[in-house]
N, C-alpha and C positions, 0 to 999 in steps of 0.2 A: 186190793186194800179197801177195806169197808169206808163208809161215810165217816164213822167214828174216828177211825184212824187216820183218815184224811184230815179230819178237822183237828185232831190233835197234833199232827204233823204242821198244818198251817199255823195254828196257835203258837207252837215253838218256834217257827220261823219269825213270826210276827215279835215274839218275845225278844229275841236276839237282835232282830232288825231295828226294833224302836229304841233300844238301847243304845244303837250306833248312829241314829240319825244325826244328832246334835242340829246344826244349822246347815246341813248338806242338802240341796236342791235334789240332787240325784237319789240319795237314799230315802229323801221325803216322798218322791215319786214312787219309787220302788214300794215302800210301806203302804201308801195311797192306794196303789193298784192291788195289793193283796188284800189290804182291808176291805176295798170295794167288792172284792170276789167272795170274801168271808161273809160280808153282809148280804149279798144277794142270794148264797146258799140257804143263810138261816139257820145252819146246823147248831146254833147256839141257844137257839129258843127254848128247847127242853129244860136246860139247865140254868140259863141266865134270863130268860123271858124276852129281854130285849136287847139291842145292839150297844146301848150306851151302859147298860149293867155289864156286858162282857167286856168292852173295851176299858172300863173304868176299874172293874175288880180284878180282871187277868192280866192286862197290858198297862194298867196304871196310867192310863192317858185320860185327859180331859176330852169332852165332846168337841171344844173346839180345835184343839190339837189334830183329832182324827179328822174334823172335816176340812181342816187346812191341807192336811195329806191328801185326802180323797179330791179335794177341789183341785189341786196341782195336777193330779193324774188324770183328771178328766180333760183340763184345759190343754195338755202337752203331751207329746210322745216322749219317751225315755231319750230317744236320740236327739231332741231337740235342746235338751237342757245341757248345758255346759258344766265341766267339773268344778268351776269356780263358782257358779251361781249359788246362791243361798236361798232358802225357803222365803225369809222375808221379801227378796228382791223378786222371787216367782210370785208370791203373792200379789205384789204391786202390779206385775206385768199381766198376770192372768185376769185382771179386772178390765184391762182395756176392752171394751165392747167390740171394736172392729176386729173380726177373726185375722184378716190378711195383715194389718198393722201388728196386731198382738205377737203373731208368728214371727213376722219379718223382724220386730224389734229384738225379741229373744235371739234369733238367728245372729243377728248383727252384734249384741252383747257378747255372745259366745265366742264369735270371732275377732272381737276387739280384745276381749279379755285375755284370750289364749295369745294372741300376737304379742301384748304388752307383758305378759308373763313370761313368754319365751324369750324376749328381748332383754328382761331385767333379772332373769334367773331368780336366785334367792332373795333378791330385794324387791321384789313385786309388790305392788299396792293392792290391798284388796278392796274392791270396790265397794262403797257405803250405800246404805239404803238411800240416804237423801240425795246420793248421785243418780240412782235410778228414778228416784220421783222426779228430779230435776229434768232429766233426759226426757221423761215421757211427757211432762208438762211443755217443753219446748217443741217437740214433735208434734203435740196435738194443736199448739198455737201457730205452728208453722203454716206454709203454704204447701206442704207435701201431701198429697192425696191419694198418690198411685204408689203403693208399698211393693215393688218389683225391683228386680235388678238394677234399672235405669237410675233408681235413687238410692242405691245401697251406700255409695260414697257419702251422700248427704247424712243419711242417718247415723252413719259410722264417725263423722266428724262431731256430730252433735254429741253422741255418747263419749268421744275422746276429750270434748271439751268439758264435759261435767266430771269426768274422772280425773282430768287434770286439775280442776278446781279443787276437787276432793284431796288430791295428793299436795296441792299447795297448802291447804288448811292444816292437813296433817304436819306436814313440815313445819310451818308456823308455830304451830302448838308445841311441837318437839324443840324447836329453836327456843320457845319462850320459857321452856323448863329449866331455868338456871337454879341451881341450888345453892344455898348459902353454906358453905362449907364451914364446919366447926360448931354448927347450931343443932340443937335437937329436934327443932322443927323445919321441915323442909318447905321454904317458901318459893312460890312461883311468882315472878315479876317481868316486865318487860325491860327493854333498853332505857338507859338513862334518858329522861326527858330534856331535850335541848332546844326548845322552839326558838324560831326567829322572831316571833311577835308574840304579844302577850305573854312577856317573860315572867312576870310576876307569879304566873300561875305554877311555874315549876318549884318555887318556893313551898307551895303547898303539894304538890302532885309531883313526886319524885321520879316515877317511871311512866314509861308509855303503858297504855292499857293493852291487855292482851284478849280480853273478851268483852263481850256486851255490857256486862254490870260494871266493868271498869271504866268502860267509854261512855256510859250514861253518866257516871259521876262526874268524869272529866267535863263533859258537856255542860251539865249544870253548874259546874264552878266556874266555866268561862263565859256563861251566858251573858254575865253583867258585861263583858267586854264585847260581845257580839252584838247586843241590842242597838247600839249606836251606829252600827255600819249600814250603809245603805246599799243595796242591791236590786237587782232587776228580777221582777216576779210577773209573769203574764203581761209584758208591755208596760209595767208601771215599776216607779223606784219605791221599796217599801223598806221598811225596818222591823225587826223583831222587837215586841214590846214586853212581853212578860210570857212565863210559862203557866198555863192554867193547871195542868196537871201533868203527873207521870204516874203510868200504871203499870201492871204485869200482863194485860192483855192486848191484843191488836185491835186498833193501832196504838202504840205505846203512849203517845202524848198529844197534847193539843197545845200550841203556841199562839198567843195574841199578837198580831200584828197590825201595823198601820202604815198608811201611804204618805208620800211625800210630795208636798206640792199644795196648789191653791185648794183642789177638792180633796180634803182630807177625809179618809173613812177608816174604821177599824173592822178588821174581820180576823177569821182564825183559820189554822192549818192544822190538819190531823198527820200527825208524825210517827214513822216507825223507825226506831232506833235498830241498827244492825252493826256488829262489829265491821263486817265488810258487806257491801251492798249486795253481793251474789246471794247472801243467805237469804235475801228477800225471795228470791226463786226457790232455793232449798227448803224453805220453811213453808212454801206454798202459800204465802199471803196473796199473791196475785188471784187467787181462785176465792178470795173471800168477798162477800157482797158488801163489805163495810168499806167506807170510804178511806183512802190515805192520799194525802197532797205530795209529801215529801218524804224521802228516805234520808235519814241523817245517820252517816258511818263515821268510823274512823278511817277505813281505807276504801276507796271507790275500786273495784274490779269489775264492774259491770259496763258502765257507761264508757269507760276509756279503753276497754278491750277490743281490740280491733277483730278478733275472732268471732266475736259473738255481738258486736255492736250493731249488724245488720239484720240480726234475726228478729222475726215478727214479735215473739215474746217479749224480748228486751224493750223494743220500741214501745211496747204497751205499758211498761214500768213508769212508776211515778219518777219525777225527777230527783236527783241525788246531789246532797251536799256532803264532801268529805271534809271532816273536821281536821284531820292532819293536813291537809291542803290548807287550809285557812290559817294554822299555825305558821305554815311555809311563807303565805302570801300576805297576810294581815287582811285578807278579803273574806267575804262570802261569795264564792262561786257556784252558782247552780248548773249542774249538769243535766242537759234535756236528752 
C-alpha cells in the first residue's frame, strides 16, 4: 500500500469514527490516537498545507475538538478508560497534574461506574460532569497523598458520595416536575408550602422552591421576618439588618448585620445562595479567591451528612444556614 493509499484509508477511518464519537470517552481516545498518527506523518501537507486545514475541511472538526481528542489519547491508554466515561469527564481528569493520582482516579471511577451500572441494570445513573469535578476537588483537598491500592477504598468512597449526590439531585428535579393537567403550558413547581413559622409568607408564596432562583425569591420575601431574630455568629449575638445587594456572580449577595449588646457594631457578610449546600462544592466556589462568609440554602445536605461531614474539604467550607430549617423552627441556626 502506497503512502497516498494509506493516507486515504486513515482519512476514511477518521471520517467514520468522528461521526460516531458523540461524547464517548473510548471513541474519543481512538479518534485522538489516529489523529495523532496522521499529524505525525504529515501526508496532508501537499494538499492541505497544514493539519488544521485538513481536519477542518475534510473531517469537519474544529481545532479545539481535535486537540481534545489528542489530549485524551496522550494522557491515558485505551484500556484505562471505562465504557461509561464521557469525553468531558476525561478532560477534567486529564488535567490532574499528579500522574499517579490521575491514573488512579480514572481507575477507581471505571470500577465504581461499572459496579453501579451492573447493580442497577437499565436504571443506571449516568455520572454528571459536576460529580467528577466535585470528586477531584475533594480528593485534592483531602489528606490522601499516596495513590496506591491501600487508599483505593477511600477514593471509591469519595466517588460514590458524589455520584449519590448527583442521583439525589436528579431524583429531586424529577419529582418536582409536576405537570398541571388540562393546561396548555406545563408548569413545574414544588410541594405545597406549609411552613410552621412565618406562615404569612405562604399567602404570597404558594409552593416550595425547586431551584436556586425560586429559593432566592423566597429568602428575600421572608427577610423582613428573619431580620429581628438573634443568632450566634463567631461568639457574638447578631441580627440581620438589611440586604445590601443581590447579584448574579459569586458571591451572590451582601447582608448588613449588627451585634446585640452594649458594644454595638455594624458589619457585612458575603453570602452565596444555593438551592442545596452541596452545590457550593459542585460549582467549585471553594476555589474562588473571593470571600464568602455564609452559604444560605433551602436544604443543607453538606454539614448534616455523616458520610462527608468529616472530609477535609467540607470542613473548609463556610458555615451554612438552611432556610427550610428556619421555617420549621422559627430560628436562625448556623451549621459550622
